[in-house]
C-alpha positions in Angstrom: 0.0 0.1 0.1 1.4 3.3 -0.8 2.3 5.8 2.2 -0.1 8.5 2.6 1.4 10.3 5.4 5.1 10.8 6.4 5.9 12.1 10.1 8.8 13.7 10.7 10.9 14.4 13.5 12.8 17.5 13.1 16.1 17.9 14.5 18.5 15.7 13.5 16.4 14.5 10.5 15.3 17.2 8.5 18.1 19.7 9.9 21.6 19.0 11.0 21.0 20.5 14.6 21.4 17.6 16.9 25.0 19.1 17.8 23.7 22.7 18.4 21.3 21.4 21.2 23.9 18.7 22.8 25.9 21.7 23.0 23.5 23.8 24.6 23.1 21.0 27.4 26.5 20.6 27.7 27.3 24.1 28.4 24.4 24.3 30.7 25.7 22.0 33.0 29.8 22.4 32.8 29.5 24.3 36.2 29.0 20.6 37.4 32.3 19.2 35.9 33.1 17.0 33.1 31.4 13.8 34.8 28.1 15.2 34.7 28.6 16.8 31.5 29.4 13.4 29.7 26.2 11.9 31.8 23.9 15.3 30.4 25.1 14.4 26.7 24.9 10.7 26.6 21.1 10.8 28.2 20.4 13.6 25.6 21.8 11.6 22.2 19.6 8.5 23.8 16.5 10.6 24.1 16.7 12.6 21.1 13.2 13.1 20.7 12.5 13.4 24.3 10.8 17.0 25.6 13.8 19.4 27.1 11.7 19.4 30.5 11.9 16.0 30.8 15.4 15.8 30.4 15.7 18.7 33.0 13.8 16.8 35.1 16.1 13.7 34.8 19.3 15.8 34.9 18.4 17.9 38.0 16.6 14.8 40.3 18.6 12.1 39.0 22.2 13.2 38.3 22.2 16.0 41.0 19.4 15.3 43.6 17.9 18.8 42.9 14.3 19.9 43.8 13.0 21.1 40.3 9.2 23.3 40.5 7.6 25.1 37.6 9.3 28.1 38.1 13.0 26.3 37.7 11.8 24.2 34.8 10.7 27.5 33.0 13.8 29.5 33.6 15.7 26.4 32.7 13.8 26.1 29.4 14.3 30.1 28.6 17.9 29.5 28.9 17.9 26.5 26.8 16.0 28.5 24.1 18.2 31.5 24.1 21.4 29.0 23.2 19.4 27.7 20.4 16.7 28.7 18.7 18.5 30.9 16.1 21.2 28.3 15.4 18.5 25.9 14.6 17.0 28.6 12.1 20.1 28.6 10.7 21.2 24.7 10.7 22.1 23.3 7.2 19.4 20.8 5.9 20.5 16.9 6.1 21.2 15.9 2.9 18.0 15.3 1.0 15.6 16.6 3.2 14.8 20.0 1.4 14.7 18.1 -1.9 12.6 15.1 -0.5 10.0 18.0 1.0 9.6 19.8 -1.7 9.1 17.2 -3.8 6.5 15.3 -2.2 4.2 17.8 -0.2 1.9 17.9 -2.9 0.9 13.9 -3.3 1.8 12.8 0.3 1.0 14.6 3.7 3.6 15.4 5.6 4.0 16.5 9.4 6.4 17.4 12.1 6.6 15.7 15.5 9.2 17.1 17.4 10.4 16.8 21.1 10.6 21.1 21.2 8.0 22.6 22.4 5.2 23.1 19.9 5.1 27.5 20.0 8.9 27.4 19.5 8.8 24.2 16.7 6.5 26.4 14.6 8.2 29.5 14.9 11.5 27.9 13.8 9.4 26.1 10.6 8.2 29.4 9.8 11.2 31.4 10.1 13.0 28.8 7.9 10.0 29.4 5.5 8.8 26.4 4.9 5.2 25.9 6.8 4.0 25.5 3.5 5.5 21.9 3.1 3.6 20.4 6.2 -0.3 19.7 7.0 0.7 20.7 10.7 3.8 20.8 13.0 3.8 19.3 16.3 5.8 19.3 19.8 6.1 19.0 23.1 4.7 18.6 25.5 2.5 15.7 23.6 4.4 12.7 23.5 5.6 11.1 20.0 2.9 8.3 20.5 0.2 10.9 21.3 1.0 13.2 18.4 0.9 10.5 15.6 -2.3 9.0 17.3 -4.0 12.1 16.8 -2.7 12.8 13.5 -4.0 9.2 12.3 -7.3 9.7 14.2 -8.1 13.2 12.8 -7.2 12.5 9.3 -8.4 8.5 9.3 -5.1 7.0 8.0 -4.5 3.4 7.4 -1.6 3.1 10.1 0.1 0.8 7.8 -0.1 3.7 4.9 1.6 6.2 7.6 5.6 6.7 8.2 7.7 8.1 10.8 11.3 9.1 10.2 13.2 9.6 13.7 16.6 9.5 14.6 15.9 8.3 18.4 15.0 5.7 20.4 12.2 8.0 21.6 10.8 8.4 17.8 11.2 4.7 17.3 9.1 3.8 20.7 6.2 6.6 19.5 5.7 5.2 15.9 5.6 1.8 17.6 3.1 2.4 20.2 1.1 4.4 17.3 1.0 1.2 15.5 2.9 2.9 12.3 5.6 1.8 9.9 9.4 3.5 11.1 12.5 4.5 9.6 15.6 5.7 11.2 17.9 8.1 10.6 21.5 7.6 12.1 22.7 11.3 12.7 25.7 10.0 14.7 28.3 7.8 14.7 25.9 5.1 17.2 22.5 3.6 16.2 20.2 3.1 19.0 17.8 1.1 17.1 16.7 -2.3 17.3 18.7 -4.3 14.3 15.7 -5.1 12.6 14.8 -1.3 12.1 16.1 0.0 8.8 18.4 2.7 9.1 19.4 5.7 6.6 22.2 7.8 6.5 20.6 10.7 5.3 16.8 11.6 3.8 18.6 10.9 -0.2 17.4 7.2 -0.2 14.1 8.5 1.4 12.0 8.5 -1.9 13.3 5.1 -2.8 12.6 3.6 0.6 9.2 4.8 0.2 8.3 3.3 -3.3 9.6 0.1 -1.7 7.3 -0.6 0.9 
């Protein structure tokens, strides 16, 4: 059956912005020393599609033993946004991503499902002047599974005809829980996916992959 809809994670899948966010987390926690920074970076890379606020809760409570309330979460989120938004707006496209979007948005329904806060994600897509490629753009606090499920229900897609393209275990688990197809993008030197998951080095081969399904 042909693919009717494709849901993309954003950072590390459509744009090469993963290093931007890795550096931002490292900078925010550098005052706690290199061991903590290494743990922060490792957790971030292993949970690439997770909301930054979930990561902050883990860093503060589990790694540092700090109590974190809503006010502190907001402060950390604002600090993180200040470090990353401009860099993400100007980050280069993943090879093949822009060409795929421009070639397919008229024939397939395309979406963004990101761990970035939704208002920020929408603003980034608009500033990159690509909002016309997408039926809608989604972000946290909704989980990937919730976003995907809502998209499928709202548009009445056959889930065998919906594909998620992601670069993290969070993306894979969200697609699996929602019952749709998944293909991974390996944006770093390590793949966090089970061995049975097809992984692409970039998006230059995504068209052929979709045709072969």
